[in-house]
N, CA, C and O atoms as a DFTB+ gen file, in Angstrom:
240 C
 N C O
     1  1     111.286      24.014      61.749
     2  2     110.811      23.939      63.357
     3  2     109.732      25.299      63.230
     4  3     109.896      26.464      62.867
     5  1     108.772      24.659      63.633
     6  2     107.817      25.871      63.820
     7  2     108.067      26.670      65.018
     8  3     108.729      26.291      65.985
     9  1     107.318      28.140      64.849
    10  2     107.423      28.856      65.827
    11  2     106.451      28.337      66.677
    12  3     105.331      27.896      66.417
    13  1     107.264      28.499      68.122
    14  2     106.109      28.342      69.304
    15  2     106.374      29.369      70.304
    16  3     105.715      29.276      71.340
    17  1     107.425      30.582      70.181
    18  2     107.629      31.800      71.149
    19  2     107.131      33.115      70.092
    20  3     107.534      33.511      68.998
    21  1     106.146      33.509      70.948
    22  2     105.510      34.650      70.427
    23  2     106.238      36.143      70.650
    24  3     107.273      36.263      71.305
    25  1     105.599      37.177      70.057
    26  2     106.665      38.229      70.186
    27  2     106.233      39.138      71.329
    28  3     106.320      40.345      71.101
    29  1     105.828      38.796      72.399
    30  2     105.785      39.507      73.768
    31  2     106.876      38.374      74.396
    32  3     108.005      38.743      74.717
    33  1     106.510      37.166      74.524
    34  2     107.702      36.102      75.136
    35  2     109.008      36.302      74.185
    36  3     109.833      35.432      74.466
    37  1     109.327      36.909      73.459
    38  2     110.677      36.697      72.658
    39  2     111.168      37.960      72.992
    40  3     112.381      38.022      72.792
    41  1     110.617      39.118      73.481
    42  2     111.260      40.345      74.337
    43  2     111.090      39.922      75.319
    44  3     112.243      39.922      75.749
    45  1     110.268      39.370      76.375
    46  2     111.073      38.876      77.362
    47  2     112.274      37.900      77.574
    48  3     113.088      37.969      78.495
    49  1     112.250      37.148      76.751
    50  2     113.551      36.324      76.818
    51  2     114.754      37.294      76.545
    52  3     115.748      37.324      77.271
    53  1     114.588      38.056      75.477
    54  2     115.956      39.090      75.145
    55  2     115.937      39.669      76.558
    56  3     117.073      39.417      76.960
    57  1     115.182      40.409      77.705
    58  2     115.757      40.939      78.867
    59  2     116.046      40.264      79.306
    60  3     117.216      40.432      79.652
    61  1     115.371      38.765      79.799
    62  2     116.437      38.102      80.904
    63  2     117.565      37.983      80.379
    64  3     118.487      38.294      81.132
    65  1     117.829      37.671      79.435
    66  2     119.245      37.225      78.896
    67  2     120.093      38.695      79.007
    68  3     121.222      38.714      79.497
    69  1     119.625      39.561      78.648
    70  2     120.466      41.139      79.182
    71  2     121.003      40.793      80.971
    72  3     122.159      40.813      81.396
    73  1     119.834      40.517      81.682
    74  2     119.935      40.666      83.251
    75  2     121.072      39.040      83.378
    76  3     121.993      39.043      84.195
    77  1     120.865      38.028      82.646
    78  2     121.975      37.184      82.814
    79  2     122.954      37.645      82.594
    80  3     123.746      37.583      83.535
    81  1     123.456      38.330      81.326
    82  2     124.432      38.744      80.908
    83  2     125.363      39.350      81.973
    84  3     126.458      38.949      82.367
    85  1     124.611      40.455      82.346
    86  2     125.192      41.364      83.430
    87  2     125.393      40.385      84.809
    88  3     126.367      40.600      85.532
    89  1     124.445      39.318      85.136
    90  2     124.912      38.841      86.139
    91  2     126.169      38.066      86.132
    92  3     126.876      38.021      87.139
    93  1     126.581      37.248      84.666
    94  2     127.759      36.619      84.385
    95  2     128.853      37.415      84.221
    96  3     129.887      36.780      84.018
    97  1     128.980      38.836      84.248
    98  2     129.798      39.556      83.996
    99  2     130.180      39.707      85.600
   100  3     131.309      39.436      86.009
   101  1     129.036      40.203      86.526
   102  2     129.627      40.744      87.805
   103  2     129.627      39.402      88.777
   104  3     130.122      39.505      89.899
   105  1     129.143      38.313      88.397
   106  2     129.412      37.525      89.185
   107  2     129.748      36.024      88.901
   108  3     130.734      35.764      89.590
   109  1     129.426      35.106      88.309
   110  2     129.819      33.804      87.844
   111  2     129.123      33.996      86.472
   112  3     128.018      34.464      86.197
   113  1     130.650      33.212      85.273
   114  2     130.475      33.213      84.151
   115  2     129.471      32.046      83.855
   116  3     129.205      31.928      82.658
   117  1     128.706      30.937      84.917
   118  2     128.013      30.012      84.101
   119  2     126.525      30.983      83.822
   120  3     125.614      30.367      83.269
   121  1     126.290      32.307      84.149
   122  2     125.064      32.640      83.713
   123  2     125.026      33.124      82.420
   124  3     124.100      33.702      81.850
   125  1     126.198      32.811      81.989
   126  2     126.623      33.002      79.999
   127  2     125.949      31.633      79.438
   128  3     126.094      31.634      78.216
   129  1     125.518      30.894      79.714
   130  2     124.619      29.863      79.795
   131  2     123.442      30.195      79.447
   132  3     123.023      29.845      78.343
   133  1     122.773      30.835      80.194
   134  2     121.276      31.046      80.459
   135  2     121.263      32.429      79.447
   136  3     120.152      32.587      78.943
   137  1     122.232      33.423      79.062
   138  2     122.108      34.209      78.498
   139  2     122.057      33.660      77.009
   140  3     120.995      33.716      76.389
   141  1     123.149      33.153      76.462
   142  2     122.956      31.788      75.315
   143  2     121.539      31.430      75.088
   144  3     120.887      31.954      74.184
   145  1     121.033      30.509      75.930
   146  2     119.889      29.835      75.964
   147  2     118.905      31.163      75.286
   148  3     118.572      31.198      74.101
   149  1     118.511      32.290      76.387
   150  2     117.842      33.038      75.804
   151  2     117.816      34.067      74.535
   152  3     116.808      34.617      74.091
   153  1     119.086      34.195      74.076
   154  2     119.027      34.847      72.757
   155  2     119.007      33.841      71.461
   156  3     118.657      34.174      70.329
   157  1     119.404      32.685      71.818
   158  2     118.801      31.940      70.638
   159  2     117.556      31.176      70.359
   160  3     117.126      30.592      69.364
   161  1     117.088      31.392      71.661
   162  2     115.469      30.741      71.744
   163  2     114.619      32.024      71.166
   164  3     113.584      31.829      70.529
   165  1     114.991      33.012      71.359
   166  2     114.434      34.149      70.794
   167  2     114.746      34.313      69.510
   168  3     113.780      34.553      68.785
   169  1     116.017      34.249      68.889
   170  2     116.049      34.394      67.917
   171  2     115.539      33.770      66.757
   172  3     115.113      34.418      65.801
   173  1     115.583      31.761      66.831
   174  2     114.935      31.355      66.502
   175  2     113.537      31.411      66.335
   176  3     113.033      31.294      65.218
   177  1     112.887      31.575      67.334
   178  2     111.502      31.984      68.244
   179  2     111.233      30.212      68.170
   180  3     110.297      29.798      67.487
   181  1     111.730      29.674      68.589
   182  2     111.354      28.429      68.916
   183  2     112.219      27.778      70.137
   184  3     113.449      27.814      70.161
   185  1     111.378      27.151      71.192
   186  2     112.148      26.468      72.333
   187  2     111.517      25.104      72.641
   188  3     110.362      24.683      72.690
   189  1     112.687      24.607      72.821
   190  2     112.505      23.088      72.145
   191  2     111.747      22.722      74.173
   192  3     111.270      21.587      74.207
   193  1     111.658      23.290      75.247
   194  2     110.981      22.758      76.225
   195  2     109.764      22.993      76.381
   196  3     109.050      22.246      77.050
   197  1     109.280      24.186      75.727
   198  2     108.014      24.776      75.503
   199  2     107.272      23.733      74.430
   200  3     106.145      23.344      74.738
   201  1     107.720      23.382      73.490
   202  2     107.785      22.244      72.497
   203  2     107.287      20.667      73.063
   204  3     106.484      19.847      72.616
   205  1     107.960      20.682      73.971
   206  2     107.981      19.150      74.607
   207  2     106.516      19.362      75.835
   208  3     105.970      18.364      76.305
   209  1     106.207      20.335      76.084
   210  2     104.909      20.830      76.990
   211  2     104.376      21.362      76.313
   212  3     103.579      22.040      76.960
   213  1     104.189      21.648      74.656
   214  2     103.050      22.059      74.205
   215  2     102.456      23.013      74.246
   216  3     101.292      23.032      73.846
   217  1     102.971      23.937      74.665
   218  2     102.937      25.642      74.857
   219  2     103.479      26.187      73.543
   220  3     104.580      26.001      73.025
   221  1     102.406      26.927      73.116
   222  2     102.902      27.511      71.769
   223  2     101.919      29.004      71.967
   224  3     100.698      28.967      71.812
   225  1     102.582      30.149      72.289
   226  2     102.295      31.406      72.213
   227  2     102.917      32.101      71.086
   228  3     103.403      33.209      71.310
   229  1     102.969      31.640      69.981
   230  2     103.080      32.125      68.644
   231  2     101.785      32.396      67.764
   232  3     101.130      31.447      67.333
   233  1     101.455      33.628      67.526
   234  2     100.200      33.970      66.760
   235  2     100.385      33.372      65.390
   236  3     101.441      33.607      64.802
   237  1      99.083      32.313      64.591
   238  2      99.825      32.196      63.132
   239  2      98.877      32.813      62.459
   240  3      98.990      32.978      61.244
């Protein structure tokens, strides 16, 4: 898999995932799904949705 998530987007994804984790703890467990997606795509630096849309924020 080729990198398509840049550093700034990676940080934003982690922040959103942390907020989603807090929402999951506070309100409903389904927010943990968003947490997992955010952490996984940030860690792998690859997002299938942006790949399908042809978006690449990763600088080579």
